[in-house]
Backbone as numpy.savetxt, mean C-alpha at the origin, in Angstrom:
# Nx Ny Nz CAx CAy CAz Cx Cy Cz
2.63 -9.29 -13.66 1.22 -9.22 -13.69 0.99 -10.40 -14.61
0.20 -11.38 -14.30 -0.28 -12.54 -15.02 -1.14 -12.23 -16.24
-1.22 -12.96 -17.30 -2.09 -12.80 -18.38 -3.68 -12.81 -17.95
-3.98 -13.72 -17.06 -5.21 -13.72 -16.47 -5.64 -12.35 -15.78
-4.77 -11.87 -15.05 -5.07 -10.51 -14.53 -5.16 -9.35 -15.49
-4.32 -9.53 -16.49 -4.51 -8.26 -17.57 -5.79 -8.45 -18.25
-6.09 -9.74 -18.57 -7.48 -9.99 -19.19 -8.58 -9.46 -18.41
-8.53 -9.76 -17.14 -9.63 -9.29 -16.26 -9.74 -7.76 -16.24
-8.56 -7.09 -16.13 -8.55 -5.67 -15.95 -8.90 -4.96 -17.36
-8.47 -5.72 -18.60 -9.04 -5.23 -19.72 -10.52 -5.25 -19.90
-11.09 -6.29 -19.42 -12.63 -6.46 -19.43 -13.21 -5.39 -18.62
-12.57 -5.13 -17.53 -13.23 -4.11 -16.57 -13.13 -2.74 -17.35
-12.17 -2.50 -17.91 -12.00 -1.11 -18.61 -12.64 -0.99 -20.06
-13.23 -2.18 -20.37 -13.88 -2.11 -21.76 -15.11 -1.38 -21.89
-15.74 -1.19 -20.69 -16.91 -0.34 -20.68 -16.49 1.24 -20.57
-16.95 2.04 -21.54 -16.49 3.42 -21.67 -16.72 4.15 -20.37
-17.84 4.11 -19.75 -18.15 4.76 -18.51 -17.23 4.35 -17.41
-17.02 3.02 -17.31 -16.22 2.47 -16.33 -14.77 3.00 -16.53
-14.34 3.07 -17.73 -12.93 3.66 -18.09 -12.97 5.06 -17.64
-13.86 5.85 -17.91 -13.94 7.11 -17.46 -13.69 7.35 -15.94
-14.50 6.60 -15.18 -14.44 6.50 -13.82 -13.13 6.21 -13.26
-12.48 5.29 -13.90 -11.14 4.82 -13.57 -10.01 6.01 -13.85
-10.23 6.58 -14.89 -9.37 7.81 -15.18 -9.59 8.99 -14.26
-10.87 9.20 -13.77 -11.15 10.28 -12.94 -10.48 9.95 -11.52
-10.56 8.66 -11.13 -9.98 8.31 -9.75 -8.44 8.45 -9.94
-7.97 8.04 -11.09 -6.46 8.01 -11.22 -6.01 9.54 -11.22
-6.58 10.57 -11.87 -6.26 11.88 -11.98 -6.57 12.66 -10.84
-7.33 12.09 -9.82 -7.61 12.91 -8.51 -6.53 12.96 -7.69
-6.38 14.08 -6.99 -5.21 14.40 -6.05 -5.34 13.68 -4.66
-6.63 13.06 -4.43 -6.85 12.44 -3.18 -7.97 11.37 -3.48
-8.07 10.52 -2.50 -9.09 9.46 -2.79 -10.54 10.07 -2.88
-11.37 9.39 -3.83 -12.65 10.09 -4.01 -13.71 9.14 -3.44
-14.93 9.70 -3.21 -16.05 8.98 -2.71 -17.17 8.80 -3.85
-18.07 7.88 -3.55 -19.21 7.75 -4.46 -19.91 9.02 -4.79
-20.12 9.86 -3.81 -20.75 11.16 -3.90 -19.91 12.03 -4.99
-18.67 11.99 -4.83 -17.80 12.87 -5.70 -18.06 12.41 -7.29
-18.09 10.89 -7.46 -18.28 10.51 -8.68 -19.67 10.74 -9.26
-20.70 10.62 -8.48 -22.05 10.78 -8.97 -22.29 12.17 -9.34
-21.64 13.16 -8.54 -21.63 14.55 -8.94 -21.05 14.90 -10.32
-19.84 14.22 -10.52 -19.06 14.44 -11.60 -19.67 13.84 -12.95
-20.18 12.53 -12.71 -20.83 11.93 -14.03 -22.27 12.12 -14.19
-23.00 12.53 -13.07 -24.44 12.70 -13.20 -25.21 11.30 -13.30
-24.43 10.21 -12.66 -25.24 9.05 -12.54 -25.66 8.78 -11.12
-26.57 7.72 -10.98 -27.06 7.62 -9.68 -26.00 6.72 -8.84
-26.23 6.67 -7.49 -25.26 6.02 -6.61 -25.08 4.49 -6.77
-26.23 3.86 -7.28 -26.16 2.49 -7.57 -25.25 2.17 -8.79
-25.43 2.94 -9.72 -24.58 2.81 -11.05 -23.26 2.94 -10.74
-22.78 3.98 -10.07 -21.43 4.26 -9.70 -20.85 3.11 -8.77
-21.58 2.56 -7.90 -21.20 1.55 -6.93 -20.93 0.38 -7.78
-21.65 -0.07 -8.84 -21.57 -1.19 -9.68 -20.17 -1.17 -10.41
-20.12 0.09 -10.95 -18.82 0.27 -11.76 -17.56 0.10 -10.90
-17.59 0.71 -9.61 -16.50 0.59 -8.70 -16.24 -0.82 -8.28
-17.45 -1.62 -8.00 -17.09 -2.96 -7.71 -16.36 -3.71 -8.66
-16.62 -3.47 -10.03 -15.97 -4.13 -11.05 -14.42 -3.73 -11.02
-14.17 -2.43 -10.80 -12.81 -2.01 -10.85 -12.11 -2.50 -9.52
-12.65 -2.53 -8.52 -12.06 -2.97 -7.24 -11.76 -4.68 -7.46
-12.71 -5.40 -8.06 -12.50 -6.79 -8.22 -11.55 -7.00 -9.12
-11.25 -6.12 -10.11 -10.15 -6.43 -11.13 -8.80 -5.94 -10.64
-8.85 -5.44 -9.42 -7.54 -5.03 -8.77 -7.07 -3.72 -9.28
-7.95 -2.88 -10.01 -7.48 -1.64 -10.59 -7.55 -0.46 -9.52
-8.53 -0.64 -8.59 -8.86 0.50 -7.66 -8.85 -0.23 -6.26
-8.37 0.62 -5.33 -8.57 0.14 -3.90 -9.61 0.81 -3.17
-10.40 0.05 -2.56 -11.47 0.59 -1.59 -11.00 0.54 -0.03
-11.00 1.73 0.59 -10.89 1.63 2.01 -12.06 2.43 2.83
-12.10 2.10 3.94 -13.12 2.60 4.83 -12.71 3.87 5.58
-13.46 4.86 5.35 -13.13 6.27 5.97 -13.53 6.26 7.35
-12.95 7.11 8.21 -13.45 7.24 9.66 -14.92 7.58 9.71
-15.66 7.09 10.67 -17.09 7.30 10.68 -17.36 8.87 10.85
-18.59 9.24 10.23 -18.89 10.75 10.61 -20.43 10.62 10.94
-20.61 10.60 12.33 -22.01 10.50 12.75 -22.51 9.17 12.46
-23.84 9.10 12.47 -24.62 7.84 12.18 -24.64 7.47 10.72
-25.03 6.27 10.43 -25.19 5.86 9.14 -24.22 4.79 8.79
-24.26 4.36 7.54 -23.28 3.40 6.97 -21.98 3.97 6.83
-20.85 3.21 6.96 -19.54 3.71 6.88 -19.27 4.30 5.41
-18.45 5.36 5.28 -18.26 5.91 3.99 -16.72 5.20 3.54
-16.90 4.90 2.19 -15.77 4.42 1.51 -15.06 5.33 0.61
-13.77 5.19 0.41 -13.08 6.08 -0.55 -12.26 5.08 -1.48
-12.04 5.66 -2.61 -11.46 4.93 -3.75 -10.26 5.71 -4.24
-9.20 4.91 -4.68 -8.03 5.37 -5.26 -7.35 4.38 -6.21
-6.44 4.71 -7.00 -5.71 3.78 -7.85 -4.91 2.82 -7.05
-4.93 1.60 -7.43 -4.05 0.64 -6.86 -2.66 0.90 -7.38
-1.61 1.10 -6.48 -0.24 1.53 -6.85 0.31 0.39 -7.50
-0.21 -0.74 -7.38 0.42 -1.94 -8.10 0.12 -1.94 -9.68
-0.87 -1.12 -10.10 -1.26 -1.08 -11.41 -0.32 0.10 -12.12
0.07 -0.38 -13.27 0.98 0.52 -13.98 0.89 0.32 -15.53
2.04 0.36 -16.05 2.41 0.38 -17.58 1.22 0.12 -18.57
0.62 -1.25 -18.30 -0.34 -1.59 -19.44 -1.54 -0.54 -19.62
-1.84 0.23 -18.58 -2.98 1.01 -18.67 -2.54 2.54 -18.65
-1.32 2.80 -18.87 -0.72 4.19 -19.05 -0.71 4.91 -17.75
-0.82 4.21 -16.57 -0.76 4.95 -15.31 0.86 4.83 -14.67
0.84 5.56 -13.77 2.13 5.45 -13.00 2.17 4.28 -12.10
3.17 3.46 -12.32 3.28 2.28 -11.72 4.36 2.19 -10.50
4.52 1.15 -9.85 5.45 0.98 -8.69 6.90 1.28 -9.12
7.24 0.94 -10.40 8.66 1.22 -10.65 8.95 2.48 -10.85
8.11 3.45 -11.18 8.36 4.86 -11.14 8.62 5.26 -9.79
7.99 4.81 -8.79 8.07 5.10 -7.43 9.58 4.61 -6.96
9.90 3.39 -7.35 11.19 2.86 -7.01 12.23 3.86 -7.55
12.13 4.09 -8.81 13.22 4.74 -9.46 13.55 6.12 -8.71
12.37 6.74 -8.37 12.62 7.97 -7.53 13.32 7.75 -6.16
13.09 6.79 -5.49 13.63 6.34 -4.31 15.15 6.00 -4.43
15.45 5.35 -5.65 16.78 4.92 -5.84 17.58 6.34 -6.18
16.99 7.06 -7.01 17.59 8.31 -7.41 18.10 9.11 -5.99
16.99 9.12 -5.12 17.22 9.93 -3.81 18.37 9.25 -3.15
18.52 7.92 -3.09 19.68 7.20 -2.41 21.05 7.77 -2.97
20.99 7.83 -4.32 22.22 8.12 -4.90 22.60 9.70 -4.78
21.53 10.51 -4.86 21.72 11.94 -4.81 22.18 12.51 -3.31
21.51 11.80 -2.37 21.64 12.27 -1.08 22.76 11.52 -0.23
23.02 10.37 -0.70 24.11 9.51 0.06 23.58 8.91 1.32
22.13 9.09 1.34 21.56 8.49 2.77 21.39 6.84 2.45
21.33 6.11 3.58 21.08 4.81 3.31 19.65 4.37 2.77
19.38 3.38 2.22 18.13 2.88 1.57 17.01 2.87 2.76
17.47 2.42 3.99 16.53 2.27 5.15 16.07 3.85 5.46
17.13 4.69 5.56 16.68 6.13 5.93 15.71 6.64 4.85
16.06 6.45 3.60 15.20 7.13 2.57 13.93 6.47 2.55
13.72 5.10 2.78 12.51 4.57 2.93 11.63 5.08 4.11
12.40 5.22 5.14 11.71 5.82 6.44 11.02 7.26 6.17
11.85 8.16 5.34 11.36 9.30 5.17 10.35 9.47 4.10
10.27 8.39 3.24 9.23 8.37 2.17 7.90 7.82 2.65
7.88 7.27 3.77 6.64 6.55 4.43 5.40 7.42 4.31
5.63 8.68 4.55 4.46 9.64 4.62 3.72 9.68 3.41
4.38 9.39 2.34 3.58 9.27 0.98 2.63 8.06 0.94
2.95 6.96 1.71 2.15 5.83 1.64 1.23 5.58 2.66
1.04 6.44 3.64 0.01 6.24 4.65 -1.36 6.34 4.02
-2.31 5.60 4.82 -3.70 5.65 4.22 -4.15 7.00 4.46
-4.98 7.63 3.49 -5.41 8.75 3.49 -6.43 9.05 4.58
-7.17 8.08 5.03 -8.12 8.28 6.20 -7.94 7.20 7.24
-7.04 7.50 8.18 -6.75 6.48 9.23 -8.01 6.07 10.03
-7.98 4.73 10.27 -9.17 4.19 11.03 -9.10 4.26 12.61
-7.73 4.52 12.85 -7.52 4.44 14.45 -6.93 3.14 14.95
-7.14 2.14 14.13 -6.58 0.86 14.35 -5.23 0.69 13.82
-4.01 0.86 14.51 -2.71 1.01 13.85 -2.37 -0.23 13.07
-2.71 -1.37 13.47 -2.39 -2.64 12.77 -3.12 -2.51 11.34
-4.42 -2.34 11.47 -5.19 -2.14 10.05 -4.68 -1.09 9.11
-4.32 -0.02 9.66 -3.77 1.13 8.92 -2.40 0.78 8.27
-1.57 0.15 9.08 -0.31 -0.32 8.66 -0.48 -1.25 7.37
-1.41 -2.35 7.76 -1.72 -3.24 6.58 -2.30 -2.66 5.34
-3.13 -1.61 5.55 -3.68 -1.04 4.36 -2.67 -0.31 3.48
-1.85 0.38 4.34 -0.66 1.17 3.59 0.17 0.26 2.83
0.57 -1.03 3.32 1.26 -1.91 2.57 0.53 -2.57 1.47
-0.81 -2.66 1.54 -1.59 -3.15 0.50 -1.63 -1.96 -0.70
-1.58 -0.62 -0.24 -1.65 0.37 -1.22 -0.41 0.41 -2.05
0.74 -0.22 -1.67 1.97 -0.30 -2.35 1.96 -1.61 -3.14
1.16 -2.45 -3.03 0.95 -3.72 -3.83 1.61 -4.91 -3.28
1.62 -5.01 -1.87 2.41 -6.02 -1.26 1.40 -7.30 -0.95
0.13 -7.05 -1.14 -0.98 -8.10 -0.73 -0.73 -8.80 0.58
-0.74 -7.97 1.62 -0.56 -8.41 3.00 -1.69 -9.13 3.70
-1.03 -10.02 4.65 -2.05 -10.69 5.54 -1.45 -10.65 6.81
-2.27 -10.32 7.76 -1.94 -10.23 9.35 -2.12 -11.60 9.98
-1.04 -11.88 10.73 -1.12 -13.13 11.62 -0.68 -12.77 12.96
-1.36 -13.26 14.05 -0.69 -13.12 15.38 0.26 -14.26 15.62
1.45 -14.00 16.04 2.32 -14.95 16.24 2.93 -14.70 17.73
2.55 -15.62 18.68 3.07 -15.48 20.14 2.60 -14.11 20.63
3.38 -13.37 21.16 3.01 -12.08 21.66 3.10 -10.94 20.66
3.55 -11.20 19.47 3.58 -10.31 18.36 2.68 -10.36 17.11
2.98 -9.74 16.23 2.26 -9.69 14.92 3.14 -9.89 13.80
2.63 -10.68 12.84 3.45 -10.91 11.57 2.60 -10.54 10.40
3.25 -9.74 9.51 2.53 -9.35 8.34 3.15 -10.07 7.06
2.47 -11.01 6.60 3.03 -11.83 5.45 2.74 -11.09 4.13
3.74 -10.89 3.46 3.59 -10.13 2.16 3.59 -11.25 0.96
2.40 -11.34 0.49 2.26 -12.38 -0.76 2.67 -11.85 -2.02
3.07 -10.57 -2.22 3.46 -10.14 -3.50 4.71 -9.05 -3.21
5.56 -9.00 -4.34 6.61 -8.02 -4.20 6.40 -7.16 -5.52
6.08 -5.79 -5.14 5.88 -4.88 -6.44 7.11 -4.71 -7.21
8.26 -4.94 -6.55 9.60 -4.58 -7.28 10.33 -5.96 -7.42
9.64 -7.11 -7.76 10.37 -8.40 -7.73 11.57 -8.38 -8.77
11.47 -7.85 -10.03 12.65 -7.98 -10.93 13.87 -7.21 -10.31
13.62 -6.05 -9.67 14.82 -5.29 -9.15 15.25 -5.90 -7.86
14.47 -6.36 -7.10 14.81 -7.09 -5.86 15.58 -8.29 -6.12
15.39 -9.08 -7.23 16.10 -10.23 -7.64 17.57 -9.83 -7.87
17.89 -8.51 -8.24 19.10 -8.22 -8.68 20.00 -7.63 -7.56
19.23 -6.84 -6.55 19.78 -6.27 -5.29 18.80 -6.30 -4.34
18.65 -7.41 -3.73 17.49 -7.53 -2.73 17.90 -6.71 -1.39
19.15 -6.52 -1.11 19.52 -5.77 0.12 19.07 -4.29 -0.02
19.31 -3.61 -1.15 18.83 -2.41 -1.24 17.26 -2.14 -1.29
16.58 -2.85 -2.05 15.28 -2.87 -2.18 14.56 -3.26 -0.86
14.95 -4.22 -0.38 14.32 -4.63 1.03 14.60 -3.67 2.13
15.74 -3.09 2.14 16.13 -2.00 3.21 15.21 -0.83 2.98
14.93 -0.53 1.74 13.96 0.66 1.40 12.51 0.12 2.09
12.12 -1.02 1.89 10.89 -1.47 2.44 10.91 -1.53 3.92
12.00 -2.00 4.55 12.12 -1.98 5.94 12.00 -0.49 6.47
12.73 0.39 5.90 12.56 1.88 6.34 11.13 2.37 6.23
10.43 2.04 4.99 9.04 2.44 4.94 8.31 1.80 6.00
8.38 0.68 6.31 7.62 -0.09 7.48 7.94 0.80 8.88
9.08 1.05 9.15 9.43 1.83 10.27 8.80 3.13 10.20
8.83 3.87 9.10 8.27 5.25 9.01 6.67 5.17 9.21
6.12 4.17 8.70 4.64 3.97 8.81 4.19 3.70 10.19
5.06 3.08 11.05 4.49 2.95 12.50 5.15 3.94 13.51
6.03 4.93 12.81 6.69 5.98 13.82 5.50 6.63 14.50
5.66 6.96 15.77 4.77 7.59 16.56 3.60 6.78 17.03
3.49 5.53 16.71 2.41 4.58 17.07 2.94 3.69 18.16
2.10 2.81 18.57 2.46 1.81 19.64 3.02 0.50 18.94
3.21 0.62 17.56 3.72 -0.56 16.85 5.28 -0.22 16.68
6.07 -1.35 16.74 7.52 -1.34 16.51 7.81 -2.34 15.58
8.74 -2.01 14.50 9.09 -3.05 13.60 10.34 -3.74 14.19
10.29 -5.12 14.39 11.32 -5.84 14.94 12.25 -6.37 13.74
11.67 -6.94 12.70 12.37 -7.56 11.63 11.65 -7.65 10.39
12.32 -7.44 9.24 11.82 -7.79 7.87 12.72 -9.06 7.48
11.94 -10.09 7.22 12.59 -11.31 6.70 12.36 -11.40 5.17
13.38 -11.20 4.20 13.17 -11.18 2.95 13.44 -12.63 2.36
12.60 -13.05 1.46 12.79 -14.30 0.72 13.01 -14.06 -0.86
12.86 -15.20 -1.57 12.96 -14.97 -2.99 11.88 -13.99 -3.53
12.19 -12.94 -4.08 11.09 -11.97 -4.45 10.12 -12.51 -5.31
10.45 -13.48 -6.27 9.50 -14.04 -7.20 8.54 -15.02 -6.55
8.93 -15.57 -5.40 8.14 -16.37 -4.56 7.33 -15.45 -3.68
7.83 -14.38 -3.27 7.21 -13.54 -2.22 7.21 -14.15 -0.98
6.15 -13.88 -0.24 5.96 -14.45 1.08 7.07 -13.89 2.16
7.59 -12.75 1.91 8.40 -12.17 2.89 7.57 -11.80 4.06
8.08 -11.45 5.34 7.23 -10.98 6.18 7.81 -10.02 7.18
6.95 -9.18 7.80 7.43 -8.14 8.64 6.98 -8.55 10.13
7.82 -8.63 11.03 7.34 -8.88 12.41 7.27 -7.55 13.28
6.15 -7.44 13.92 5.97 -6.26 14.65 5.58 -6.59 16.17
5.70 -5.75 17.11 5.45 -5.95 18.38 4.63 -4.57 18.92
3.84 -4.81 19.87 3.09 -3.71 20.38 3.76 -3.20 21.49
4.04 -1.89 21.63 4.64 -1.19 22.75 3.89 -0.19 23.22
2.96 -0.35 24.26 2.16 0.61 24.60 2.89 1.91 25.17
2.19 3.07 24.91 2.70 4.49 25.33 2.99 4.43 26.77
4.18 5.09 27.21 4.43 5.09 28.68 4.57 6.71 28.90
3.89 7.19 30.01 3.90 8.56 30.39 3.63 9.42 29.32
2.54 9.10 28.35 2.20 9.92 27.34 3.06 9.98 26.25
4.19 9.11 26.14 5.02 9.13 24.96 4.53 8.02 24.05
4.36 8.25 22.71 3.82 7.30 21.71 5.05 6.43 21.28
4.83 5.13 21.55 5.52 4.10 20.95 7.10 4.30 20.98
7.95 3.79 20.16 9.35 3.90 20.17 9.78 4.74 18.94
9.82 5.89 19.01 10.09 6.85 18.04 11.49 6.58 17.47
11.58 6.23 16.24 12.78 6.23 15.39 13.39 4.84 15.67
12.67 3.77 16.15 13.35 2.49 16.50 13.58 1.85 15.07
14.69 1.04 15.05 15.07 0.38 13.81 14.94 -1.07 13.86
14.53 -1.70 12.82 14.31 -3.10 12.73 15.58 -3.68 12.12
15.48 -4.99 11.94 16.68 -5.82 11.40 16.07 -6.42 10.00
17.04 -6.25 9.00 16.68 -7.06 7.71 17.43 -8.34 7.74
16.66 -9.41 7.42 17.17 -10.72 7.32 16.87 -11.31 6.01
17.92 -11.68 5.28 17.77 -12.17 3.97 17.88 -13.66 3.90
16.88 -14.34 3.46 16.96 -15.79 3.51 16.61 -16.35 2.02
17.37 -17.49 1.71 17.15 -18.16 0.56 15.80 -18.87 0.47
15.15 -19.06 -0.61 13.86 -19.75 -0.62 13.95 -21.16 -0.06
């Protein structure tokens, strides 16, 4: 995390009400809505939205669109950005990584298998029905800063950030295999199939995940349990 980012986040949390809203979102067991926050703090909707906009702009909170419920404007939900950690006393990505690595050691399962089974924890709380958008949102929730590109007949998700860069620099195969498994788990049961995760220098990021669409046949969804390939490349 850069000094500029920390300064921006510190300014966002400098307002006592905004800090309280951030803490409420962090402590919630599920993503919260503007209505949840207005009822809790007794503020009007516009005031809550202004505070949320500052938290989202600072990268402290993620905003995602919930599935439509009848007519009217789309509803948004808010949750802690998983990439935020240590400096603000919240659970960061390295606590998540330590649990996954401990699971690899204690169970003897492969990193890819552990990642695949852990994917359920990282799904978007309110799926939109667009499998590519939901997959990308799930990767964003983990701190990867993804960008979707269409490449030929497939899809490429460029990852502009690595939430585990310092650990991946020591053991790229293990960390990237975990992420490959997570990606496979996220698309399991959908029409998306993970073909390859191309890993590059974690500090430079810009790794990418190659996907292809495989429409359901005879009522069977996608390619259940399909495995992709991990390719490690020098920068």
